[in-house]
C-alpha positions as CSV (number, residue, x, y, z in Angstrom):
1,M,-2.9,-6.2,-4.0
2,N,-0.9,-8.2,-6.7
3,T,-1.2,-11.7,-8.2
4,P,-0.8,-14.5,-5.8
5,A,2.8,-15.5,-5.4
6,Q,1.9,-18.6,-6.2
7,S,0.9,-18.4,-10.0
8,R,4.0,-16.4,-10.8
9,N,6.4,-18.1,-13.0
10,S,9.9,-17.0,-11.2
11,S,11.6,-15.8,-8.0
12,M,13.1,-12.5,-7.7
13,I,14.8,-12.9,-4.1
14,Q,15.8,-16.6,-2.3
15,L,17.2,-16.8,0.8
16,S,18.3,-20.3,2.0
17,E,20.1,-20.8,5.7
18,V,21.0,-17.1,6.4
19,R,22.7,-16.8,9.7
20,K,23.9,-13.1,10.7
21,N,25.8,-12.6,13.7
22,Y,27.0,-9.7,16.2
23,G,29.6,-11.0,17.7
24,T,28.2,-14.1,19.5
25,Y,25.1,-12.7,19.2
26,E,22.9,-14.7,16.4
27,V,20.3,-11.9,14.9
28,L,19.4,-14.1,12.1
29,K,19.1,-18.1,12.4
30,G,18.7,-19.7,9.1
31,I,16.5,-17.8,7.4
32,N,14.7,-19.5,4.2
33,A,12.5,-17.4,1.9
34,E,11.6,-16.7,-1.0
35,V,10.5,-13.1,-3.0
36,G,8.2,-13.8,-5.9
37,R,8.9,-11.2,-9.0
38,G,6.1,-9.0,-8.9
39,E,5.5,-9.8,-5.1
40,V,4.8,-7.3,-1.9
41,V,6.2,-9.2,1.2
42,V,5.8,-7.1,4.5
43,I,8.0,-8.0,7.0
44,C,6.8,-7.5,10.6
45,G,7.2,-8.6,14.3
46,P,8.6,-7.3,17.6
47,S,11.5,-4.9,18.0
48,G,14.5,-6.6,18.3
49,S,13.4,-9.7,16.1
50,G,15.8,-8.9,13.0
51,K,13.5,-7.5,10.7
52,S,15.8,-4.5,9.8
53,T,18.9,-6.6,9.7
54,L,17.3,-9.1,7.7
55,I,16.3,-6.7,5.0
56,R,19.9,-4.9,5.1
57,T,21.3,-8.4,4.1
58,V,19.5,-8.3,1.1
59,N,21.7,-5.5,-0.6
60,R,24.6,-6.5,1.1
61,L,24.5,-3.6,3.8
62,E,24.9,-6.3,6.2
63,E,27.2,-8.9,5.9
64,I,26.2,-12.5,6.6
65,Q,27.9,-15.4,8.5
66,S,26.8,-18.3,6.4
67,G,23.9,-18.8,3.7
68,S,23.2,-17.5,0.5
69,I,20.6,-14.5,-0.7
70,T,20.0,-14.1,-4.2
71,C,18.6,-11.6,-6.4
72,E,17.8,-12.2,-10.2
73,G,20.0,-15.3,-9.6
74,N,22.9,-13.4,-9.2
75,N,24.5,-14.6,-5.5
76,I,24.5,-11.0,-3.3
77,H,27.2,-12.5,-1.0
78,R,29.7,-13.7,-3.0
79,Q,33.5,-12.5,-3.2
80,M,33.3,-9.6,-5.6
81,A,35.1,-6.3,-6.6
82,A,33.4,-3.0,-5.1
83,R,32.4,-2.2,-8.9
84,E,30.8,-5.2,-9.2
85,L,28.7,-4.7,-6.2
86,N,27.5,-1.6,-6.6
87,R,26.0,-2.4,-10.2
88,L,24.2,-5.0,-7.9
89,R,22.8,-2.8,-5.8
90,S,22.1,-0.4,-8.2
91,R,19.4,-3.0,-9.0
92,I,17.8,-3.0,-5.6
93,G,16.3,0.3,-4.4
94,F,16.8,0.8,-0.6
95,V,14.5,3.3,1.3
96,F,16.0,4.0,5.0
97,Q,13.9,5.3,7.7
98,S,15.9,8.1,8.3
99,F,15.7,9.6,4.4
100,N,19.6,9.7,3.8
101,L,19.1,12.6,1.2
102,F,22.5,14.7,0.7
103,P,21.9,17.8,2.8
104,H,23.8,19.9,-0.2
105,L,22.1,19.0,-3.0
106,S,18.6,20.0,-4.5
107,A,15.8,17.4,-4.9
108,I,16.0,17.0,-8.1
109,D,19.9,16.7,-8.0
110,N,19.7,14.0,-5.2
111,I,17.7,12.2,-7.5
112,A,19.7,12.9,-11.0
113,M,23.3,12.2,-9.1
114,S,23.5,8.5,-9.3
115,P,22.1,7.5,-12.8
116,I,24.6,10.2,-13.9
117,R,27.7,8.8,-11.8
118,V,27.2,5.0,-11.5
119,K,25.3,4.3,-15.0
120,G,26.6,7.2,-16.9
121,V,23.3,8.5,-17.9
122,A,23.3,11.4,-19.9
123,R,23.4,14.5,-17.6
124,E,20.2,16.2,-19.7
125,E,18.3,12.3,-19.7
126,A,18.9,11.8,-16.2
127,Y,17.0,15.3,-15.4
128,R,14.5,14.7,-17.6
129,K,13.8,11.4,-15.5
130,A,14.3,12.8,-12.2
131,T,11.7,15.4,-13.3
132,Q,9.4,12.6,-14.4
133,L,9.8,11.1,-10.7
134,L,9.3,14.3,-9.0
135,E,5.9,14.6,-10.6
136,R,5.3,10.9,-9.6
137,V,5.8,11.2,-6.3
138,G,4.0,14.4,-6.2
139,L,6.4,17.3,-5.6
140,A,7.1,18.4,-9.1
141,D,7.2,22.1,-7.4
142,K,9.7,21.1,-5.0
143,A,12.5,20.7,-7.4
144,Q,15.2,23.0,-6.5
145,M,14.2,22.7,-2.7
146,F,17.0,21.3,-0.7
147,P,16.5,18.8,2.2
148,G,16.2,21.2,5.1
149,Q,13.7,22.9,3.3
150,L,11.2,20.1,3.1
151,S,9.2,18.1,5.4
152,G,9.9,14.9,6.9
153,G,7.2,13.5,4.5
154,Q,8.2,15.6,1.1
155,Q,11.9,14.0,1.8
156,Q,11.1,10.5,2.1
157,R,9.0,11.0,-1.3
158,V,12.3,12.4,-3.0
159,A,14.5,9.5,-1.4
160,I,11.6,7.1,-3.0
161,A,12.3,9.4,-6.2
162,R,16.1,8.6,-5.7
163,A,16.0,4.7,-5.7
164,L,13.6,4.5,-8.4
165,A,15.5,6.6,-10.4
166,M,18.5,3.7,-11.0
167,E,15.4,1.7,-12.6
168,P,15.9,-1.5,-10.2
169,P,13.4,-4.1,-10.5
170,V,13.2,-4.8,-6.3
171,M,12.7,-1.9,-3.9
172,L,13.5,-2.4,-0.2
173,F,12.0,-0.3,2.6
174,D,13.2,-0.4,6.1
175,E,10.4,1.7,8.4
176,P,10.2,4.2,5.7
177,T,7.3,6.4,7.9
178,S,8.6,5.3,11.4
179,A,10.6,8.8,11.7
180,L,7.4,11.1,10.1
181,D,4.7,12.6,11.8
182,P,1.6,10.8,11.7
183,E,0.0,13.2,9.3
184,M,2.9,12.6,7.1
185,V,2.8,8.4,6.7
186,G,-0.4,8.7,4.9
187,E,1.7,10.7,1.8
188,V,4.7,8.2,1.9
189,L,2.5,4.9,2.0
190,A,0.2,6.2,-0.9
191,V,3.5,6.6,-3.0
192,M,4.5,2.8,-2.1
193,K,1.0,1.5,-3.1
194,S,1.6,3.2,-6.1
195,L,4.3,1.1,-6.5
196,A,2.5,-1.7,-5.9
197,S,-0.4,-1.2,-7.7
198,D,2.8,-0.9,-11.0
199,G,3.8,-4.7,-10.4
200,M,6.9,-3.6,-8.2
201,T,9.1,-6.1,-6.1
202,M,9.2,-5.0,-2.8
203,M,10.1,-5.9,0.8
204,C,9.1,-3.6,3.1
205,V,9.7,-3.6,7.0
206,T,6.9,-1.8,8.3
207,H,4.4,-1.1,11.6
208,E,1.7,0.0,9.2
209,M,-0.2,-2.8,9.6
210,G,-3.1,-1.0,7.6
211,F,-0.5,-0.6,4.7
212,A,-0.1,-4.6,4.9
213,R,-4.0,-5.6,5.2
214,D,-4.1,-3.3,1.8
215,V,-1.0,-3.9,-0.2
216,A,0.8,-7.5,0.5
217,D,0.7,-10.2,-0.9
218,R,2.4,-11.7,1.7
219,V,3.4,-11.4,5.8
220,W,6.3,-12.8,7.0
221,F,6.2,-12.7,11.1
222,I,9.8,-12.8,12.6
223,D,10.2,-13.2,16.5
224,D,14.0,-14.4,17.7
225,G,15.7,-14.0,14.2
226,Q,13.2,-16.8,12.7
227,I,10.5,-16.4,10.2
228,I,8.0,-17.8,12.2
229,E,4.9,-17.2,10.3
230,T,4.0,-16.6,6.5
231,A,0.8,-16.0,5.2
232,P,-1.4,-13.5,3.3
233,P,-2.7,-10.8,4.8
234,E,-6.3,-11.5,5.5
235,D,-5.4,-14.9,7.0
236,F,-2.3,-13.4,9.1
237,F,-4.5,-11.0,10.5
238,S,-7.9,-13.1,10.7
239,N,-6.4,-16.2,11.9
240,P,-2.7,-16.0,13.1
241,Q,-1.0,-19.5,13.8
242,T,1.6,-19.1,16.4
243,G,0.6,-17.6,20.1
244,R,4.0,-15.1,19.7
245,A,2.0,-13.7,16.6
246,K,-1.5,-13.8,18.6
247,R,0.1,-11.8,21.0
248,F,2.1,-9.1,18.5
249,L,-1.5,-8.5,17.0
250,S,-2.5,-7.7,20.3
251,D,-0.4,-5.7,21.7
252,L,-1.1,-3.5,18.4
253,R,-4.6,-3.4,18.6
254,H,-4.2,-2.0,22.3
């Protein structure tokens, strides 16, 4: 686990009175929260509670109706040109549950493309870094393979490497193991644990409670569009404070 959040000098992400509607249905109901620099936050809760919507608002994949979200002091939801939004998003890596790799590109091409196109990195440098990232996620021998030739776990590790290629200070994970067969989950979690040990700021929506116990600095428990409990994992799992969290954990155990 990383250094406790209270001892950090600065916050990386701040959410203030964040509200999100789909039509008349309010999904997020005034979220107030903060993620410290280098902190790992795991977001858990029942299906339909707003977890994925919340994490998708942090890099503006979902618009909000009111409130504010800042990352490194930048207001993510202010009015801005598309180019500026892309620049902000490049600072916030996002890993989807469905991989979202380009099927017509090899693993190494998937990783090198965004640094070349978005950041203007020289081609040789982009591919050198992509090779290093493939080594980091244990796929150096799969560089020339296409997504369709890789297992689900391998595709997700390429997706993580692709996000890291932009050198973001923040990584967001939206249920990154939920589409994987059980035997592939561990290989993806191992990469995430490695990132956490290196001090990466991370927000993770996941049902992998073992990962939350081992890696998180804090757990946010969401129900009905609100964070109703936040605590270090040892406290959350051993002594949840709300009846809803107690029922959630009891259901998981059974």
